[in-house]
C-alpha positions in Angstrom: 108.9 94.4 128.8 112.5 95.8 127.4 113.6 94.6 123.8 117.1 94.0 122.5 118.4 94.6 118.7 118.1 90.8 118.5 114.6 90.8 119.6 113.8 93.9 118.0 115.6 93.0 114.8 113.0 90.0 114.9 110.3 92.2 115.0 111.2 93.9 111.5 109.7 92.5 108.2 112.8 94.5 105.8 110.8 96.7 102.9 111.3 97.3 99.5 108.4 97.5 97.1 109.6 100.5 95.1 109.2 100.2 91.9 112.3 101.2 90.8 114.0 98.5 93.1 116.5 96.7 91.2 118.3 93.2 91.3 121.0 94.6 92.9 118.6 97.0 95.2 117.2 93.6 96.2 120.6 91.6 96.9 121.1 94.4 98.9 117.7 94.3 101.4 118.2 90.2 101.8 122.4 90.7 102.5 121.3 93.7 105.0 118.3 91.3 106.3 121.7 88.2 106.4 123.6 90.8 108.5 120.6 92.2 111.4 118.8 89.0 111.3 115.1 90.4 110.3 112.4 88.6 110.8 111.8 88.5 107.2 112.4 90.7 103.7 108.8 92.2 102.2 109.9 92.2 98.0 107.7 92.8 94.8 106.6 88.9 93.4 109.1 89.7 90.7 111.6 89.5 92.9 110.3 87.1 95.1 112.4 84.3 93.1 115.5 86.1 94.1 115.2 87.2 97.1 114.4 83.6 98.0 117.9 82.7 96.9 119.6 85.2 98.9 118.6 83.6 101.4 117.6 80.4 101.6 118.8 78.0 105.1 120.0 81.9 106.1 116.7 82.6 109.4 115.3 85.3 108.0 111.9 84.6 105.5 110.4 86.2 102.3 107.1 87.9 102.5 105.5 88.4 99.1 102.6 91.4 98.4 99.7 90.5 96.9 96.9 92.6 94.8 99.7 95.8 96.0 98.9 98.5 96.5 95.6 98.8 95.8 93.5 95.2 96.7 91.0 96.0 93.5 92.3 93.2 91.0 89.9 90.1 90.7 89.7 87.6 93.7 91.1 85.2 91.3 93.8 87.0 90.3 95.0 87.2 93.6 95.1 83.3 94.3 96.7 82.4 91.6 99.4 85.5 92.7 99.3 83.6 96.2 100.3 79.9 95.2 102.7 81.2 92.3 104.1 83.4 94.6 104.6 80.2 97.0 106.3 78.1 94.9 108.9 80.9 93.8 109.6 80.6 97.1 107.6 83.0 99.6 106.8 81.9 103.3 104.9 84.7 104.0 101.5 86.5 101.6 101.1 90.5 102.7 97.0 90.6 100.7 95.9 94.1 100.4 92.4 93.9 101.2 89.6 94.6 98.6 88.8 98.3 100.0 86.3 99.1 97.7 83.7 96.2 98.3 84.3 96.6 102.2 83.2 100.4 101.5 80.4 99.6 100.0 79.4 97.0 102.9 80.2 94.3 101.0 81.2 92.0 104.1 80.7 88.6 101.8 82.7 88.8 99.1 85.7 90.5 101.1 84.8 87.6 102.9 85.2 84.6 100.4 88.0 86.7 99.1 90.2 86.8 102.5 89.2 83.0 103.1 89.6 82.5 99.0 94.2 83.9 99.9 93.8 81.8 103.0 93.3 78.4 101.5 95.6 79.1 97.9 97.8 80.0 101.0 97.8 76.1 102.4 99.5 76.9 105.5 101.5 79.7 105.0 100.8 83.0 107.3 98.7 85.6 105.2 98.5 89.3 106.6 95.5 91.4 105.5 96.4 95.1 104.7 92.8 96.7 105.4 94.9 100.9 104.2 93.4 102.1 107.0 93.9 105.5 106.6 90.8 105.2 103.9 88.1 103.4 106.7 86.1 104.2 109.1 86.6 102.9 112.4 83.1 101.1 111.6 84.6 99.7 108.5 88.4 98.6 110.7 85.9 96.6 113.1 84.0 94.6 110.2 87.0 94.1 108.6 88.5 92.6 111.6 86.1 90.3 112.1 86.4 89.0 108.5 90.0 88.9 108.9 89.5 86.8 111.8 86.9 84.4 110.5 88.8 84.0 107.2 91.6 82.2 109.3 94.4 84.9 108.6 96.9 85.2 110.9 97.4 88.9 110.9 96.4 92.5 110.5 98.6 95.2 109.0 98.0 98.8 108.8 99.5 99.8 105.3 100.7 99.3 102.2 102.5 102.6 102.6 101.7 104.1 99.1 98.5 105.7 100.6 97.6 108.7 102.1 98.2 108.2 105.2 100.6 105.3 107.3 100.5 103.6 110.8 99.1 105.3 113.8 98.8 104.1 117.1 95.3 104.3 118.0 95.3 102.2 114.5 97.3 99.5 116.4 95.1 100.1 119.2 91.9 98.9 117.6 93.4 96.2 115.9 94.6 94.6 118.3 91.2 95.0 120.8 89.1 93.9 117.5 91.5 91.3 116.7 92.4 89.8 120.3 95.8 88.5 121.6 96.2 85.1 119.1 96.7 87.5 115.8 99.3 89.1 114.8 99.4 93.2 114.0 101.5 95.0 111.5 102.3 98.4 111.8 103.9 99.6 108.4 104.1 102.9 106.4 106.3 106.2 108.3 108.2 104.1 110.8 111.8 105.3 110.7 113.2 105.6 114.3 113.8 103.5 117.5 111.4 105.1 119.4 108.4 104.9 116.9 109.0 101.4 116.2 109.2 101.0 119.6 106.0 102.5 120.7 103.8 100.9 117.8 105.1 97.4 120.0 103.9 98.6 123.0 100.7 99.4 121.4 100.3 96.0 120.3 102.0 95.7 117.3 104.0 92.1 116.9 106.0 93.1 113.6 106.9 96.4 111.8 107.1 96.9 108.4 109.7 99.2 107.4 112.5 100.4 105.0 114.2 101.9 107.4 115.3 98.7 109.9 119.2 99.4 109.9 118.3 102.9 111.4 115.6 101.7 114.1 118.3 99.0 115.2 120.9 101.0 115.4 119.1 103.8 117.9 119.0 100.8 120.3 121.9 100.9 122.9 124.3 98.3 122.4 123.8 97.0 125.9 121.9 93.6 125.8 118.3 94.5 127.3 118.9 98.6 127.7 116.0 99.8 125.7 
């Protein structure tokens, strides 16, 4: 079904995760999100309180990253980070899965960590970042199975900080693995309208990007025309 600009905007997590992002940068991000009615802003933990204050009563959510960008921190640290960021105003959690432990075949460890984060979130949606560019197809399938079992709400392709971002093949695979009930977020390297729409057609329900405004500018002004 064709999407107009407003509908596409509600699929976008307007993202700024650069380590040198200033308070002014975050304020600008939030102002843009308010103006264009994006689904959320996605920020680092130390900027959650600022983003939450800027987006209060706007309808735009605040998403925060946990264990970012490597996913290799201790599970207790991830749990504490999750609880703290929710207390500060995070309304969604984008958590990086422990990639090394998954590649070890330590499914029990990975599941327990995922389950801990879902429990710590207490109903706040958890998106699990796989970093698909580092995984085999088999590892992606196993990860998705664990994510579904743990009760997370969404699987996400990439941090945008590794050797590759989202691919259409990966989004199709993730959608196949998690079925119709979980969300799939494509992130990493999505910078124009045609690319964003191709990921949605492939099964993505959310787009993580720092180029949200450019993506919307590619949609014709007439409602439903794209």
